[in-house]
C-alpha positions as CSV (number, residue, x, y, z in Angstrom):
1,M,-3.8,3.4,-12.1
2,T,-2.8,4.0,-8.5
3,T,-2.8,7.6,-7.6
4,P,-0.6,9.3,-5.1
5,D,-3.5,10.1,-3.0
6,Q,-4.3,6.3,-2.6
7,L,-0.7,5.5,-1.7
8,R,-0.6,8.2,1.1
9,A,-4.1,7.2,2.3
10,A,-3.0,3.4,2.5
11,R,0.0,4.2,4.2
12,A,-1.9,6.3,6.8
13,L,-4.5,3.6,7.2
14,L,-1.6,1.2,8.3
15,G,0.1,3.6,10.3
16,M,3.4,3.0,8.3
17,S,6.1,5.4,8.0
18,Q,7.6,6.1,4.6
19,P,11.0,4.5,5.2
20,T,9.0,1.4,6.6
21,V,6.9,1.1,3.4
22,A,9.9,1.8,1.1
23,E,11.8,-1.0,2.7
24,A,9.0,-3.5,2.3
25,A,8.7,-2.3,-1.3
26,G,12.3,-2.7,-2.2
27,V,12.6,1.1,-3.2
28,S,14.2,4.1,-1.7
29,T,12.3,6.5,0.5
30,M,12.7,9.2,-2.1
31,T,11.2,6.8,-4.7
32,L,8.3,6.6,-2.2
33,K,8.0,10.3,-1.9
34,R,8.0,10.7,-5.6
35,A,5.2,8.0,-5.9
36,E,3.2,9.9,-3.1
37,G,3.4,13.2,-5.2
38,S,5.8,15.1,-2.8
39,A,8.9,15.0,-5.2
40,T,9.9,15.0,-8.6
41,P,10.4,13.4,-11.0
42,A,7.5,11.1,-10.8
43,A,8.1,7.5,-9.8
44,S,8.2,4.8,-12.4
45,A,5.1,2.4,-13.0
46,E,7.3,-0.5,-11.6
47,A,8.1,1.4,-8.5
48,V,4.4,2.3,-7.9
49,A,3.3,-1.2,-8.5
50,A,6.0,-2.4,-5.9
51,I,4.7,0.0,-3.4
52,R,1.2,-1.0,-4.0
53,A,2.0,-4.7,-3.6
54,A,3.7,-3.9,-0.3
55,L,0.9,-2.0,1.0
56,E,-1.8,-4.6,-0.1
57,A,0.6,-7.3,1.7
58,A,0.3,-5.2,4.9
59,G,-3.6,-5.2,4.7
60,V,-5.0,-2.5,2.6
61,E,-7.3,-3.0,-0.4
62,F,-7.3,-0.4,-3.2
63,I,-10.8,0.3,-4.6
64,G,-11.3,1.6,-8.1
65,E,-9.3,4.6,-9.2
66,T,-9.6,6.9,-6.1
67,G,-10.3,4.6,-2.9
68,V,-8.5,2.5,-0.3
69,Q,-9.6,0.8,2.7
70,V,-8.5,-1.8,5.3
71,A,-8.9,-5.1,3.7
72,P,-11.4,-7.3,5.2
73,R,-10.3,-10.2,7.1
74,E,-11.6,-13.6,6.2
75,E,-13.7,-15.2,8.9
76,P,-12.6,-18.8,9.8
77,D,-14.8,-21.6,8.9
78,E,-16.6,-23.2,12.0
79,E,-15.8,-26.4,10.6
80,C,-12.2,-25.8,10.7
81,E,-11.9,-24.7,14.4
82,P,-10.8,-27.2,16.9
83,A,-13.2,-28.8,19.2
């Protein structure tokens, strides 16, 4: 389960505003605020999943039940580089 702390941390790591993440996730800013634990009632599981997916697409990785980090970038294969 994705926690409100993870969502806030992921957004902070990316330097994204609540309205920007909400738009990317297809939810309202109020729904994002509820998902981040700053408003009630709590956001639906579907909304949290959409927010998480938007944050992952933007470049973060959720770790276990409590962590979040900037997703590691894949190194290009040397064979694929132009000569």
